[in-house]
N, CA and C atoms as a LAMMPS dump frame, in Angstrom:
ITEM: TIMESTEP
0
ITEM: NUMBER OF ATOMS
534
ITEM: BOX BOUNDS ff ff ff
-5.0000000000000000e+02 5.0000000000000000e+02
-5.0000000000000000e+02 5.0000000000000000e+02
-5.0000000000000000e+02 5.0000000000000000e+02
ITEM: ATOMS id mol type element x y z
1 1 1 N -209.994 -94.858 -420.39
2 1 2 C -208.779 -95.645 -420.204
3 1 3 C -208.579 -96.495 -421.452
4 2 1 N -207.325 -96.533 -421.908
5 2 2 C -207.019 -97.319 -423.097
6 2 3 C -207.112 -98.81 -422.78
7 3 1 N -207.286 -99.603 -423.815
8 3 2 C -207.364 -101.055 -423.667
9 3 3 C -206.051 -101.592 -423.116
10 4 1 N -204.933 -101.092 -423.653
11 4 2 C -203.616 -101.563 -423.192
12 4 3 C -203.421 -101.265 -421.709
13 5 1 N -203.827 -100.09 -421.272
14 5 2 C -203.691 -99.706 -419.853
15 5 3 C -204.579 -100.603 -418.992
16 6 1 N -205.792 -100.873 -419.438
17 6 2 C -206.712 -101.739 -418.68
18 6 3 C -206.146 -103.149 -418.572
19 7 1 N -205.567 -103.658 -419.685
20 7 2 C -204.969 -104.993 -419.645
21 7 3 C -203.764 -105.021 -418.709
22 8 1 N -202.982 -103.955 -418.721
23 8 2 C -201.814 -103.872 -417.844
24 8 3 C -202.241 -103.888 -416.382
25 9 1 N -203.275 -103.146 -416.051
26 9 2 C -203.773 -103.126 -414.678
27 9 3 C -204.348 -104.481 -414.278
28 10 1 N -204.997 -105.153 -415.22
29 10 2 C -205.562 -106.476 -414.932
30 10 3 C -204.456 -107.481 -414.638
31 11 1 N -203.361 -107.416 -415.414
32 11 2 C -202.242 -108.321 -415.18
33 11 3 C -201.622 -108.039 -413.821
34 12 1 N -201.392 -106.763 -413.509
35 12 2 C -200.765 -106.396 -412.248
36 12 3 C -201.617 -106.808 -411.052
37 13 1 N -202.923 -106.766 -411.195
38 13 2 C -203.776 -107.114 -410.063
39 13 3 C -203.802 -108.623 -409.802
40 14 1 N -203.413 -109.422 -410.799
41 14 2 C -203.416 -110.874 -410.602
42 14 3 C -202.044 -111.426 -410.245
43 15 1 N -201.022 -110.575 -410.252
44 15 2 C -199.665 -111.008 -409.958
45 15 3 C -199.438 -110.97 -408.448
46 16 1 N -198.836 -112.035 -407.923
47 16 2 C -198.497 -112.105 -406.506
48 16 3 C -197.245 -111.258 -406.28
49 17 1 N -197.399 -110.133 -405.608
50 17 2 C -196.272 -109.229 -405.41
51 17 3 C -195.714 -109.315 -403.989
52 18 1 N -195.712 -110.514 -403.422
53 18 2 C -195.127 -110.691 -402.098
54 18 3 C -193.617 -110.463 -402.18
55 19 1 N -193.005 -110.23 -401.043
56 19 2 C -191.578 -109.934 -400.986
57 19 3 C -190.755 -110.989 -401.722
58 20 1 N -190.992 -112.256 -401.442
59 20 2 C -190.172 -113.319 -402.045
60 20 3 C -190.408 -113.455 -403.539
61 21 1 N -191.604 -113.153 -404.005
62 21 2 C -191.839 -113.182 -405.456
63 21 3 C -191.131 -112.027 -406.151
64 22 1 N -191.031 -110.895 -405.474
65 22 2 C -190.286 -109.769 -406.044
66 22 3 C -188.794 -110.107 -406.078
67 23 1 N -188.275 -110.694 -405.002
68 23 2 C -186.871 -111.119 -404.982
69 23 3 C -186.618 -112.109 -406.113
70 24 1 N -187.514 -113.08 -406.259
71 24 2 C -187.378 -114.078 -407.333
72 24 3 C -187.406 -113.393 -408.708
73 25 1 N -188.237 -112.372 -408.86
74 25 2 C -188.316 -111.65 -410.133
75 25 3 C -186.994 -110.954 -410.451
76 26 1 N -186.378 -110.334 -409.453
77 26 2 C -185.09 -109.678 -409.689
78 26 3 C -184.002 -110.7 -409.995
79 27 1 N -184.032 -111.839 -409.322
80 27 2 C -183.073 -112.905 -409.632
81 27 3 C -183.296 -113.38 -411.066
82 28 1 N -184.539 -113.526 -411.472
83 28 2 C -184.865 -113.957 -412.83
84 28 3 C -184.314 -112.976 -413.869
85 29 1 N -184.333 -111.684 -413.546
86 29 2 C -183.779 -110.685 -414.471
87 29 3 C -182.315 -110.962 -414.794
88 30 1 N -181.604 -111.621 -413.892
89 30 2 C -180.173 -111.884 -414.094
90 30 3 C -179.909 -113.124 -414.938
91 31 1 N -180.945 -113.813 -415.367
92 31 2 C -180.807 -115.053 -416.142
93 31 3 C -179.808 -115.989 -415.454
94 32 1 N -180.163 -116.492 -414.271
95 32 2 C -179.2 -117.234 -413.45
96 32 3 C -178.606 -118.491 -414.094
97 33 1 N -179.341 -119.175 -414.931
98 33 2 C -178.759 -120.367 -415.572
99 33 3 C -177.653 -119.992 -416.547
100 34 1 N -177.885 -118.956 -417.335
101 34 2 C -176.856 -118.486 -418.265
102 34 3 C -175.668 -117.945 -417.476
103 35 1 N -175.952 -117.172 -416.434
104 35 2 C -174.886 -116.616 -415.606
105 35 3 C -174.035 -117.729 -414.999
106 36 1 N -174.653 -118.814 -414.57
107 36 2 C -173.894 -119.936 -413.991
108 36 3 C -172.928 -120.526 -415.019
109 37 1 N -173.363 -120.681 -416.253
110 37 2 C -172.479 -121.214 -417.296
111 37 3 C -171.347 -120.237 -417.62
112 38 1 N -171.659 -118.963 -417.636
113 38 2 C -170.654 -117.935 -417.899
114 38 3 C -169.582 -117.973 -416.807
115 39 1 N -170.024 -118.064 -415.559
116 39 2 C -169.091 -118.124 -414.428
117 39 3 C -168.243 -119.398 -414.508
118 40 1 N -168.85 -120.513 -414.88
119 40 2 C -168.115 -121.768 -414.999
120 40 3 C -166.989 -121.667 -416.029
121 41 1 N -167.264 -121.061 -417.182
122 41 2 C -166.225 -120.934 -418.204
123 41 3 C -165.078 -120.059 -417.711
124 42 1 N -165.401 -119.014 -416.967
125 42 2 C -164.351 -118.144 -416.423
126 42 3 C -163.53 -118.878 -415.379
127 43 1 N -164.198 -119.645 -414.534
128 43 2 C -163.49 -120.375 -413.49
129 43 3 C -162.56 -121.43 -414.097
130 44 1 N -163.001 -122.087 -415.149
131 44 2 C -162.14 -123.062 -415.837
132 44 3 C -160.897 -122.375 -416.407
133 45 1 N -161.061 -121.185 -416.953
134 45 2 C -159.908 -120.446 -417.463
135 45 3 C -158.977 -120.041 -416.325
136 46 1 N -159.55 -119.694 -415.178
137 46 2 C -158.724 -119.343 -414.016
138 46 3 C -157.908 -120.559 -413.557
139 47 1 N -158.52 -121.728 -413.596
140 47 2 C -157.806 -122.965 -413.236
141 47 3 C -156.658 -123.21 -414.219
142 48 1 N -156.929 -123.008 -415.502
143 48 2 C -155.883 -123.192 -416.518
144 48 3 C -154.753 -122.186 -416.312
145 49 1 N -155.087 -120.944 -416.033
146 49 2 C -154.068 -119.917 -415.834
147 49 3 C -153.231 -120.197 -414.585
148 50 1 N -153.87 -120.686 -413.556
149 50 2 C -153.188 -120.981 -412.292
150 50 3 C -152.429 -122.309 -412.351
151 51 1 N -152.824 -123.155 -413.312
152 51 2 C -152.312 -124.529 -413.402
153 51 3 C -152.641 -125.282 -412.113
154 52 1 N -153.867 -125.052 -411.672
155 52 2 C -154.393 -125.622 -410.439
156 52 3 C -155.507 -124.719 -409.952
157 53 1 N -155.976 -124.957 -408.767
158 53 2 C -157.067 -124.131 -408.247
159 53 3 C -156.55 -122.752 -407.832
160 54 1 N -157.244 -121.694 -408.264
161 54 2 C -156.848 -120.362 -407.814
162 54 3 C -157.169 -120.204 -406.326
163 55 1 N -156.588 -119.209 -405.713
164 55 2 C -156.859 -118.963 -404.292
165 55 3 C -158.342 -118.692 -404.092
166 56 1 N -158.797 -118.882 -402.865
167 56 2 C -160.202 -118.642 -402.564
168 56 3 C -160.566 -117.189 -402.854
169 57 1 N -159.678 -116.25 -402.496
170 57 2 C -159.956 -114.829 -402.715
171 57 3 C -160.161 -114.538 -404.194
172 58 1 N -159.271 -115.045 -405.045
173 58 2 C -159.389 -114.83 -406.49
174 58 3 C -160.656 -115.493 -407.024
175 59 1 N -160.898 -116.721 -406.629
176 59 2 C -162.084 -117.446 -407.108
177 59 3 C -163.364 -116.728 -406.687
178 60 1 N -163.443 -116.323 -405.427
179 60 2 C -164.653 -115.662 -404.928
180 60 3 C -164.879 -114.327 -405.638
181 61 1 N -163.813 -113.533 -405.78
182 61 2 C -163.962 -112.238 -406.456
183 61 3 C -164.34 -112.42 -407.919
184 62 1 N -163.759 -113.417 -408.571
185 62 2 C -164.093 -113.689 -409.97
186 62 3 C -165.558 -114.102 -410.104
187 63 1 N -165.983 -115.026 -409.262
188 63 2 C -167.368 -115.503 -409.335
189 63 3 C -168.346 -114.361 -409.06
190 64 1 N -168.11 -113.608 -408.011
191 64 2 C -169.025 -112.508 -407.664
192 64 3 C -168.979 -111.417 -408.731
193 65 1 N -167.766 -110.998 -409.114
194 65 2 C -167.643 -109.925 -410.106
195 65 3 C -168.276 -110.282 -411.436
196 66 1 N -168.024 -111.491 -411.904
197 66 2 C -168.586 -111.903 -413.193
198 66 3 C -170.089 -112.139 -413.102
199 67 1 N -170.555 -112.697 -412.01
200 67 2 C -172.004 -112.892 -411.845
201 67 3 C -172.731 -111.547 -411.847
202 68 1 N -172.134 -110.544 -411.219
203 68 2 C -172.744 -109.206 -411.228
204 68 3 C -172.786 -108.632 -412.643
205 69 1 N -171.684 -108.762 -413.389
206 69 2 C -171.635 -108.242 -414.752
207 69 3 C -172.612 -108.971 -415.672
208 70 1 N -172.583 -110.289 -415.607
209 70 2 C -173.476 -111.091 -416.443
210 70 3 C -174.938 -110.83 -416.093
211 71 1 N -175.229 -110.827 -414.81
212 71 2 C -176.596 -110.576 -414.368
213 71 3 C -177.078 -109.181 -414.723
214 72 1 N -176.186 -108.208 -414.602
215 72 2 C -176.559 -106.837 -414.945
216 72 3 C -176.845 -106.675 -416.426
217 73 1 N -176.001 -107.268 -417.265
218 73 2 C -176.246 -107.156 -418.705
219 73 3 C -177.502 -107.925 -419.112
220 74 1 N -177.803 -109.018 -418.411
221 74 2 C -179.047 -109.76 -418.68
222 74 3 C -180.269 -108.92 -418.309
223 75 1 N -180.174 -108.188 -417.206
224 75 2 C -181.287 -107.312 -416.803
225 75 3 C -181.489 -106.202 -417.835
226 76 1 N -180.396 -105.652 -418.348
227 76 2 C -180.499 -104.638 -419.413
228 76 3 C -181.14 -105.26 -420.652
229 77 1 N -180.771 -106.498 -420.971
230 77 2 C -181.358 -107.215 -422.099
231 77 3 C -182.873 -107.336 -421.927
232 78 1 N -183.313 -107.727 -420.73
233 78 2 C -184.763 -107.86 -420.503
234 78 3 C -185.455 -106.5 -420.52
235 79 1 N -184.789 -105.48 -420.01
236 79 2 C -185.363 -104.132 -420.06
237 79 3 C -185.562 -103.705 -421.516
238 80 1 N -184.535 -103.881 -422.333
239 80 2 C -184.598 -103.438 -423.718
240 80 3 C -185.61 -104.243 -424.53
241 81 1 N -185.703 -105.535 -424.263
242 81 2 C -186.589 -106.412 -425.035
243 81 3 C -188.001 -106.52 -424.48
244 82 1 N -188.359 -105.679 -423.543
245 82 2 C -189.67 -105.798 -422.908
246 82 3 C -190.827 -105.694 -423.903
247 83 1 N -190.653 -104.938 -424.984
248 83 2 C -191.723 -104.799 -425.969
249 83 3 C -191.973 -106.104 -426.72
250 84 1 N -190.911 -106.829 -427.058
251 84 2 C -191.117 -108.094 -427.767
252 84 3 C -191.363 -109.248 -426.796
253 85 1 N -190.844 -109.13 -425.568
254 85 2 C -191.068 -110.189 -424.578
255 85 3 C -192.548 -110.362 -424.257
256 86 1 N -193.292 -109.273 -424.222
257 86 2 C -194.699 -109.377 -423.845
258 86 3 C -195.563 -110.031 -424.918
259 87 1 N -195.08 -110.116 -426.151
260 87 2 C -195.872 -110.725 -427.224
261 87 3 C -195.398 -112.115 -427.623
262 88 1 N -194.253 -112.547 -427.094
263 88 2 C -193.75 -113.888 -427.398
264 88 3 C -194.153 -114.845 -426.282
265 89 1 N -194.687 -115.98 -426.664
266 89 2 C -195.14 -116.956 -425.672
267 89 3 C -194.014 -117.373 -424.722
268 90 1 N -192.81 -117.616 -425.272
269 90 2 C -191.679 -118.077 -424.471
270 90 3 C -191.235 -117.052 -423.434
271 91 1 N -191.424 -115.767 -423.697
272 91 2 C -190.901 -114.724 -422.819
273 91 3 C -191.972 -113.899 -422.112
274 92 1 N -193.222 -114.184 -422.37
275 92 2 C -194.307 -113.378 -421.794
276 92 3 C -194.368 -113.459 -420.265
277 93 1 N -193.797 -114.494 -419.686
278 93 2 C -193.831 -114.64 -418.218
279 93 3 C -192.59 -114.09 -417.534
280 94 1 N -191.795 -113.322 -418.238
281 94 2 C -190.639 -112.68 -417.614
282 94 3 C -191.127 -111.568 -416.678
283 95 1 N -190.279 -111.131 -415.759
284 95 2 C -190.716 -110.188 -414.719
285 95 3 C -191.288 -108.858 -415.207
286 96 1 N -190.737 -108.281 -416.259
287 96 2 C -191.249 -106.984 -416.721
288 96 3 C -192.618 -107.132 -417.388
289 97 1 N -192.788 -108.038 -418.362
290 97 2 C -194.129 -108.184 -418.95
291 97 3 C -195.195 -108.613 -417.937
292 98 1 N -194.782 -109.357 -416.918
293 98 2 C -195.734 -109.805 -415.892
294 98 3 C -196.1 -108.692 -414.909
295 99 1 N -195.361 -107.602 -414.935
296 99 2 C -195.648 -106.491 -414.036
297 99 3 C -195.03 -106.636 -412.653
298 100 1 N -194.13 -107.574 -412.483
299 100 2 C -193.465 -107.747 -411.187
300 100 3 C -192.36 -106.724 -410.956
301 101 1 N -191.702 -106.32 -412.038
302 101 2 C -190.625 -105.336 -411.95
303 101 3 C -190.903 -104.243 -412.972
304 102 1 N -190.954 -102.984 -412.532
305 102 2 C -191.128 -101.895 -413.505
306 102 3 C -189.901 -101.81 -414.419
307 103 1 N -190.108 -101.417 -415.653
308 103 2 C -189.014 -101.349 -416.623
309 103 3 C -187.884 -100.46 -416.115
310 104 1 N -188.208 -99.296 -415.566
311 104 2 C -187.163 -98.388 -415.083
312 104 3 C -186.339 -99.042 -413.975
313 105 1 N -186.963 -99.842 -413.133
314 105 2 C -186.257 -100.51 -412.039
315 105 3 C -185.307 -101.577 -412.579
316 106 1 N -185.729 -102.281 -413.617
317 106 2 C -184.862 -103.292 -414.232
318 106 3 C -183.635 -102.631 -414.853
319 107 1 N -183.828 -101.488 -415.498
320 107 2 C -182.709 -100.759 -416.092
321 107 3 C -181.708 -100.341 -415.018
322 108 1 N -182.173 -99.721 -413.964
323 108 2 C -181.28 -99.267 -412.896
324 108 3 C -180.637 -100.433 -412.157
325 109 1 N -181.372 -101.504 -411.987
326 109 2 C -180.837 -102.713 -411.36
327 109 3 C -179.677 -103.251 -412.196
328 110 1 N -179.88 -103.353 -413.502
329 110 2 C -178.831 -103.842 -414.39
330 110 3 C -177.599 -102.948 -414.383
331 111 1 N -177.815 -101.645 -414.426
332 111 2 C -176.689 -100.712 -414.393
333 111 3 C -175.94 -100.8 -413.063
334 112 1 N -176.678 -100.905 -411.971
335 112 2 C -176.056 -101.009 -410.644
336 112 3 C -175.209 -102.277 -410.532
337 113 1 N -175.732 -103.394 -411.034
338 113 2 C -174.95 -104.631 -411.007
339 113 3 C -173.675 -104.492 -411.832
340 114 1 N -173.774 -103.838 -412.98
341 114 2 C -172.596 -103.627 -413.823
342 114 3 C -171.537 -102.791 -413.117
343 115 1 N -171.947 -101.735 -412.457
344 115 2 C -171.005 -100.888 -411.72
345 115 3 C -170.389 -101.661 -410.561
346 116 1 N -171.206 -102.398 -409.817
347 116 2 C -170.682 -103.203 -408.712
348 116 3 C -169.665 -104.23 -409.199
349 117 1 N -169.9 -104.79 -410.362
350 117 2 C -168.964 -105.752 -410.932
351 117 3 C -167.594 -105.124 -411.143
352 118 1 N -167.571 -103.94 -411.7
353 118 2 C -166.308 -103.258 -411.954
354 118 3 C -165.594 -102.967 -410.633
355 119 1 N -166.341 -102.553 -409.626
356 119 2 C -165.751 -102.266 -408.317
357 119 3 C -165.136 -103.537 -407.725
358 120 1 N -165.889 -104.632 -407.741
359 120 2 C -165.389 -105.9 -407.194
360 120 3 C -164.115 -106.328 -407.928
361 121 1 N -164.16 -106.286 -409.254
362 121 2 C -163.004 -106.729 -410.036
363 121 3 C -161.797 -105.811 -409.84
364 122 1 N -162.023 -104.51 -409.769
365 122 2 C -160.913 -103.568 -409.6
366 122 3 C -160.299 -103.657 -408.211
367 123 1 N -161.13 -103.813 -407.195
368 123 2 C -160.633 -103.815 -405.817
369 123 3 C -160.017 -105.155 -405.443
370 124 1 N -160.657 -106.263 -405.794
371 124 2 C -160.2 -107.57 -405.329
372 124 3 C -159.448 -108.398 -406.368
373 125 1 N -159.433 -107.925 -407.62
374 125 2 C -158.686 -108.66 -408.649
375 125 3 C -157.635 -107.733 -409.247
376 126 1 N -157.943 -107.133 -410.402
377 126 2 C -156.986 -106.227 -411.034
378 126 3 C -157.706 -105.396 -412.096
379 127 1 N -157.002 -104.409 -412.605
380 127 2 C -157.589 -103.493 -413.587
381 127 3 C -157.977 -104.206 -414.877
382 128 1 N -157.17 -105.14 -415.312
383 128 2 C -157.46 -105.856 -416.557
384 128 3 C -158.796 -106.59 -416.46
385 129 1 N -159.023 -107.263 -415.348
386 129 2 C -160.283 -107.987 -415.163
387 129 3 C -161.457 -107.007 -415.091
388 130 1 N -161.255 -105.863 -414.448
389 130 2 C -162.318 -104.85 -414.364
390 130 3 C -162.664 -104.306 -415.75
391 131 1 N -161.639 -104.046 -416.555
392 131 2 C -161.876 -103.553 -417.92
393 131 3 C -162.612 -104.608 -418.745
394 132 1 N -162.202 -105.857 -418.602
395 132 2 C -162.896 -106.933 -419.326
396 132 3 C -164.35 -107.056 -418.889
397 133 1 N -164.624 -106.814 -417.618
398 133 2 C -166.003 -106.832 -417.138
399 133 3 C -166.842 -105.786 -417.872
400 134 1 N -166.282 -104.586 -418.022
401 134 2 C -166.969 -103.519 -418.762
402 134 3 C -167.169 -103.922 -420.216
403 135 1 N -166.122 -104.482 -420.833
404 135 2 C -166.194 -104.892 -422.237
405 135 3 C -167.292 -105.937 -422.438
406 136 1 N -167.323 -106.961 -421.584
407 136 2 C -168.352 -107.995 -421.703
408 136 3 C -169.75 -107.449 -421.484
409 137 1 N -169.897 -106.576 -420.506
410 137 2 C -171.188 -105.958 -420.204
411 137 3 C -171.689 -105.168 -421.414
412 138 1 N -170.842 -104.314 -421.954
413 138 2 C -171.234 -103.487 -423.107
414 138 3 C -171.477 -104.356 -424.343
415 139 1 N -170.639 -105.365 -424.536
416 139 2 C -170.809 -106.237 -425.707
417 139 3 C -172.2 -106.88 -425.688
418 140 1 N -172.597 -107.452 -424.533
419 140 2 C -173.89 -108.138 -424.483
420 140 3 C -175.062 -107.152 -424.422
421 141 1 N -174.977 -106.171 -423.528
422 141 2 C -176.114 -105.277 -423.311
423 141 3 C -176.334 -104.298 -424.455
424 142 1 N -175.263 -103.829 -425.063
425 142 2 C -175.395 -102.808 -426.102
426 142 3 C -175.2 -103.393 -427.503
427 143 1 N -174.039 -103.984 -427.75
428 143 2 C -173.747 -104.442 -429.117
429 143 3 C -174.698 -105.563 -429.535
430 144 1 N -174.831 -106.601 -428.698
431 144 2 C -175.722 -107.705 -429.061
432 144 3 C -177.191 -107.307 -428.926
433 145 1 N -177.581 -106.871 -427.716
434 145 2 C -179 -106.632 -427.445
435 145 3 C -179.571 -105.468 -428.242
436 146 1 N -178.91 -104.335 -428.192
437 146 2 C -179.497 -103.115 -428.776
438 146 3 C -179.18 -102.923 -430.249
439 147 1 N -178.13 -103.529 -430.722
440 147 2 C -177.745 -103.296 -432.109
441 147 3 C -177.958 -104.531 -432.974
442 148 1 N -177.291 -105.631 -432.667
443 148 2 C -177.32 -106.789 -433.553
444 148 3 C -178.634 -107.564 -433.535
445 149 1 N -179.206 -107.752 -432.367
446 149 2 C -180.339 -108.661 -432.201
447 149 3 C -181.504 -108.339 -433.136
448 150 1 N -181.751 -107.086 -433.334
449 150 2 C -182.901 -106.703 -434.16
450 150 3 C -182.508 -106.271 -435.57
451 151 1 N -181.207 -106.337 -435.888
452 151 2 C -180.803 -105.83 -437.195
453 151 3 C -180.241 -106.883 -438.151
454 152 1 N -179.847 -108.051 -437.635
455 152 2 C -179.268 -109.05 -438.533
456 152 3 C -179.514 -110.466 -438.014
457 153 1 N -179.759 -111.403 -438.911
458 153 2 C -179.89 -112.792 -438.476
459 153 3 C -178.548 -113.369 -438
460 154 1 N -177.466 -112.67 -438.254
461 154 2 C -176.147 -113.095 -437.787
462 154 3 C -175.885 -112.666 -436.336
463 155 1 N -176.915 -112.137 -435.676
464 155 2 C -176.739 -111.616 -434.321
465 155 3 C -176.161 -112.649 -433.358
466 156 1 N -176.577 -113.874 -433.46
467 156 2 C -176.128 -114.902 -432.524
468 156 3 C -174.66 -115.263 -432.78
469 157 1 N -174.244 -115.192 -434.037
470 157 2 C -172.854 -115.498 -434.38
471 157 3 C -171.936 -114.379 -433.884
472 158 1 N -172.246 -113.149 -434.277
473 158 2 C -171.42 -112.006 -433.883
474 158 3 C -171.576 -111.748 -432.379
475 159 1 N -172.799 -111.861 -431.907
476 159 2 C -173.063 -111.658 -430.486
477 159 3 C -172.39 -112.679 -429.602
478 160 1 N -172.035 -113.83 -430.173
479 160 2 C -171.342 -114.862 -429.41
480 160 3 C -169.998 -114.41 -428.879
481 161 1 N -169.482 -113.336 -429.431
482 161 2 C -168.232 -112.776 -428.926
483 161 3 C -168.324 -112.405 -427.456
484 162 1 N -169.508 -112.081 -427.001
485 162 2 C -169.685 -111.765 -425.581
486 162 3 C -169.336 -112.973 -424.714
487 163 1 N -169.552 -114.16 -425.246
488 163 2 C -169.236 -115.381 -424.512
489 163 3 C -167.745 -115.663 -424.416
490 164 1 N -166.945 -114.947 -425.215
491 164 2 C -165.494 -115.112 -425.145
492 164 3 C -164.877 -114.299 -424.015
493 165 1 N -165.595 -113.321 -423.517
494 165 2 C -165.038 -112.442 -422.489
495 165 3 C -164.865 -113.149 -421.139
496 166 1 N -165.819 -113.952 -420.662
497 166 2 C -165.632 -114.589 -419.353
498 166 3 C -164.355 -115.432 -419.219
499 167 1 N -163.994 -116.269 -420.199
500 167 2 C -162.714 -116.966 -420.051
501 167 3 C -161.518 -116.009 -419.996
502 168 1 N -161.592 -114.91 -420.738
503 168 2 C -160.532 -113.911 -420.665
504 168 3 C -160.471 -113.312 -419.258
505 169 1 N -161.627 -113.091 -418.658
506 169 2 C -161.672 -112.578 -417.282
507 169 3 C -161.062 -113.573 -416.304
508 170 1 N -161.375 -114.854 -416.492
509 170 2 C -160.811 -115.872 -415.613
510 170 3 C -159.297 -115.906 -415.697
511 171 1 N -158.777 -115.822 -416.91
512 171 2 C -157.332 -115.814 -417.109
513 171 3 C -156.718 -114.559 -416.477
514 172 1 N -157.309 -113.417 -416.761
515 172 2 C -156.791 -112.148 -416.254
516 172 3 C -156.882 -112.054 -414.727
517 173 1 N -157.884 -112.668 -414.146
518 173 2 C -158.024 -112.639 -412.689
519 173 3 C -156.808 -113.257 -412.018
520 174 1 N -156.242 -114.269 -412.644
521 174 2 C -155.079 -114.983 -412.081
522 174 3 C -153.768 -114.316 -412.494
523 175 1 N -153.675 -113.95 -413.78
524 175 2 C -152.382 -113.493 -414.314
525 175 3 C -152.217 -111.972 -414.347
526 176 1 N -153.343 -111.266 -414.385
527 176 2 C -153.272 -109.805 -414.519
528 176 3 C -153.185 -109.327 -415.942
529 177 1 N -153.185 -110.238 -416.906
530 177 2 C -153.133 -109.87 -418.322
531 177 3 C -153.899 -110.899 -419.14
532 178 1 N -154.082 -110.573 -420.413
533 178 2 C -154.783 -111.468 -421.329
534 178 3 C -153.749 -112.23 -422.132
């Protein structure tokens, strides 16, 4: 048995894999604090577009749809960065390096959340918001995470464009256009 495999088994045997810890691990994959800020910026844009509070239906669909998209792209980010997460002190306790969530499960979880986001936005909001959900998901999960992050120190500047999508979604949720 290789040293890496033995270390992996040792980590997995010390991890508490109870139901609630697994649920917490999947929630952690969604980066809930970042997702909360993303949702807040979209909701503020929805308020501006409505010139007041949007209807409960619009607000709920926006919050759920955007949280699914943001959380899904965050899970893809953790799946893709699992190799560097396990060697960085700040990220070594994330669910994949800790052995709480298998890498393949994080990938499928992220993709499923992204698809659900598009469904929620298309069914309960409008096509424009659904398209923006896809754009934001791809921008963060693919353009920032898979392309920019490891290729240029300007990744955070260019990658910040992903943060512009949620306010556009909030506006589009109310108006149907950008």
